[in-house]
C-alpha positions in Angstrom: 96.4 70.4 103.8 94.0 73.3 103.1 93.5 73.9 106.8 97.3 74.0 107.3 97.7 76.5 104.5 94.9 78.7 106.0 96.6 78.6 109.4 99.9 79.5 107.9 98.4 82.5 106.1 96.7 83.4 109.3 100.0 83.3 111.1 101.6 85.7 108.6 98.7 88.2 108.7 98.6 88.1 112.5 102.3 89.0 112.6 102.1 91.9 110.2 102.8 95.1 112.1 101.1 98.0 110.2 102.2 100.5 112.9 105.6 100.4 111.3 104.1 102.4 108.4 104.9 106.1 108.8 102.4 107.5 106.2 98.9 107.7 107.9 97.0 108.2 104.6 98.7 105.1 103.1 97.9 103.1 106.2 94.2 104.2 105.9 93.9 102.6 102.5 96.1 99.6 103.1 94.6 98.7 106.5 91.1 98.3 105.0 92.3 95.6 102.6 94.4 93.9 105.3 91.5 93.9 107.7 89.0 92.4 105.2 91.5 89.6 104.2 92.3 88.8 107.8 88.6 88.8 108.8 87.8 86.4 105.9 90.4 84.0 107.1 89.3 84.4 110.8 85.8 83.4 109.8 87.2 80.1 108.6 89.5 79.7 111.7 87.7 81.4 114.6 90.0 79.6 117.1 93.2 81.2 115.6 93.9 83.3 118.7 96.7 85.5 117.2 94.7 86.2 114.1 91.7 87.0 116.2 93.8 89.5 118.2 95.1 91.1 115.1 91.6 91.5 113.6 90.1 92.8 116.8 93.0 95.2 117.3 92.8 96.3 113.6 89.1 97.1 113.7 89.4 98.9 117.0 92.4 101.0 116.0 90.6 101.9 112.7 87.6 103.0 114.6 89.5 105.2 117.0 92.2 106.6 114.7 90.3 107.1 111.4 86.7 107.5 112.5 86.3 108.7 116.1 89.2 111.1 116.1 88.0 112.5 112.7 84.5 112.9 114.2 85.9 115.0 117.0 87.7 117.2 114.6 84.7 117.7 112.2 82.1 118.3 114.8 82.5 122.0 114.8 82.0 122.0 111.1 79.3 119.5 110.7 77.4 117.7 113.5 75.8 115.5 110.9 79.1 114.3 109.5 80.5 113.7 113.0 77.4 111.7 113.9 77.8 109.5 110.7 81.5 108.9 111.6 80.6 107.9 115.1 77.9 105.6 114.0 80.3 103.9 111.6 82.9 103.6 114.4 80.3 102.0 116.7 79.6 99.3 114.1 83.3 98.8 113.6 83.9 98.4 117.3 81.0 95.9 117.7 82.5 93.9 114.9 85.8 93.8 116.7 84.2 92.9 119.9 82.3 90.0 118.4 85.4 88.5 116.8 87.4 88.9 119.9 84.8 87.5 122.3 84.1 84.5 120.1 87.8 83.6 120.0 88.1 84.0 123.8 85.1 81.9 124.5 86.3 79.1 122.2 89.5 78.9 124.1 88.1 79.7 127.5 84.5 78.3 127.7 84.3 79.5 131.3 84.2 83.0 130.0 80.7 82.3 128.9 79.8 82.8 132.5 80.4 86.5 131.8 77.1 86.5 130.0 75.2 85.4 133.1 77.3 87.4 135.6 78.8 84.3 137.2 82.5 85.0 136.4 84.8 85.5 139.3 87.1 88.4 138.7 89.5 87.4 141.5 90.6 84.3 139.5 93.3 84.3 136.8 91.0 83.0 134.1 93.1 83.6 131.0 96.8 83.0 130.2 99.2 85.9 129.9 99.8 85.2 126.3 96.1 85.8 125.5 95.9 89.1 127.4 96.3 91.0 124.1 93.2 89.5 122.7 91.3 90.2 125.9 92.5 93.8 126.0 91.4 94.6 122.5 88.1 92.8 123.0 87.2 94.9 126.0 88.6 98.1 124.5 86.4 97.7 121.4 83.4 96.7 123.6 83.9 99.7 125.9 84.3 102.0 122.9 81.1 100.7 121.4 79.3 101.4 124.7 80.6 105.0 124.8 79.2 105.6 121.4 75.8 104.0 122.1 74.5 106.0 125.1 71.1 106.1 123.4 71.0 102.3 123.1 70.1 100.7 126.5 70.8 97.2 125.3 74.4 98.1 124.5 75.0 100.2 127.6 73.7 97.3 129.7 76.9 95.4 128.8 79.1 97.7 130.9 79.2 95.3 133.9 80.4 92.5 131.5 83.2 94.8 130.2 84.2 95.6 133.8 84.4 91.9 134.6 86.5 91.2 131.5 88.7 94.1 132.3 89.4 92.7 135.8 90.1 89.3 134.4 92.6 90.8 131.9 94.2 93.0 134.6 94.7 89.9 136.7 96.4 88.1 133.8 98.7 90.9 132.8 98.4 94.3 134.5 101.4 95.8 132.6 100.1 94.8 129.2 101.5 97.0 126.4 103.5 99.3 128.6 100.6 100.7 130.6 97.7 100.4 128.1 95.8 98.1 130.4 96.4 100.4 133.3 95.0 103.3 131.3 92.0 101.2 130.4 91.4 100.4 134.1 91.5 104.1 134.9 89.1 104.9 132.1 86.6 102.2 133.2 86.9 103.2 136.8 85.7 106.7 135.9 83.0 105.2 133.6 81.4 102.9 136.1 78.6 104.1 138.4 80.2 105.4 141.7 83.7 105.3 140.2 86.5 106.3 142.5 88.5 109.2 141.0 91.5 108.6 143.3 91.7 104.9 142.2 91.4 106.0 138.6 94.3 108.4 139.1 96.4 105.5 140.6 95.8 103.4 137.5 96.7 106.3 135.2 99.9 107.0 137.2 100.8 103.3 136.9 100.3 103.6 133.2 102.6 106.6 133.0 105.2 104.8 135.1 105.1 101.7 132.8 104.8 103.6 129.5 108.3 103.0 128.2 108.5 105.4 125.2 104.7 105.7 124.7 103.0 109.0 125.1 99.4 107.6 125.1 99.1 107.3 128.9 99.6 111.1 129.4 96.8 111.8 126.9 94.5 109.2 128.4 95.0 110.6 131.9 94.3 114.1 130.5 91.2 113.2 128.5 89.7 111.1 131.3 90.9 111.9 134.8 91.8 115.6 134.3 88.7 116.3 132.3 86.5 114.5 134.9 88.0 116.6 137.7 87.8 119.7 135.4 91.4 120.3 136.3 92.5 122.6 133.4 96.1 123.0 134.7 96.6 119.2 134.9 95.0 118.7 131.5 97.4 121.2 129.9 100.4 119.9 131.7 99.7 116.3 130.7 99.2 117.1 127.1 102.4 119.2 127.0 104.3 116.3 128.5 103.0 114.0 125.8 104.0 116.4 123.1 107.4 117.0 124.5 108.0 113.2 125.1 106.9 112.4 121.5 109.1 114.9 119.7 112.0 112.5 119.4 109.9 109.7 118.0 108.6 109.3 114.5 106.6 106.0 114.7 103.0 106.1 113.5 101.4 105.6 116.9 103.4 108.5 118.4 102.5 110.7 115.4 98.8 110.0 115.9 98.8 110.5 119.6 100.9 113.7 119.4 98.6 115.1 116.8 95.6 114.4 119.1 97.4 116.1 122.0 98.1 119.2 120.0 94.4 119.3 118.8 93.1 118.9 122.3 95.2 121.9 123.5 93.4 124.0 120.9 90.0 122.9 122.4 90.7 123.8 126.0 88.3 126.7 126.1 85.5 124.5 124.8 86.3 121.7 127.4 86.7 123.8 130.5 
């Protein structure tokens, strides 16, 4: 009976959609409580896939929205504060990755072969309904690596992230209206010898599949246009994001539009 009650509570927490909240400051405070409660339940039920996805997504989004973005904004004022925020974000992302990977490995023991480099990326190793958990796991993992360039042990995991990304892509390439395609483009640019043209194709797919999301424009600007040092493309993509997001008031769009507007103010520093 206790286990059934726990799973029922986990189902409710996993379904809660905090992105429906329009007040970013309110979400900052409420999400911390929601995450801790969800994580406590997940520790008792590590095989609860949807709860694991919710926790992994929650910690990852918290790190990106409330810590990494803030670090970028504060860096010109205080390098020390920006560094502290990024260190905290890296810990948050590793926490997300550990929860996500544990749940994936419990359901798909063959993914343990990722640890030994034996996974075959050409196979469809996970079900489409679990692609969300896989996506947020690899996103948190990749984010942690990007913040840990001075830690060789963390950076050494990049090939494992690339394998998990390919497995997730095989399962559901159009996950979340292009989010997976954007991630593939970002990782293509991050891997040694990455193909800029292939990365552009992934980003273009993300934009084509975006629905009403503006994130793919920003992701292509920050990654592909910046890598090519194409100032005109960078500016055009960000302006497209801002224009496309004007008619939408959901929290995700607000956050992404705010970042696009801030990036436009930093053009002279970036190019």
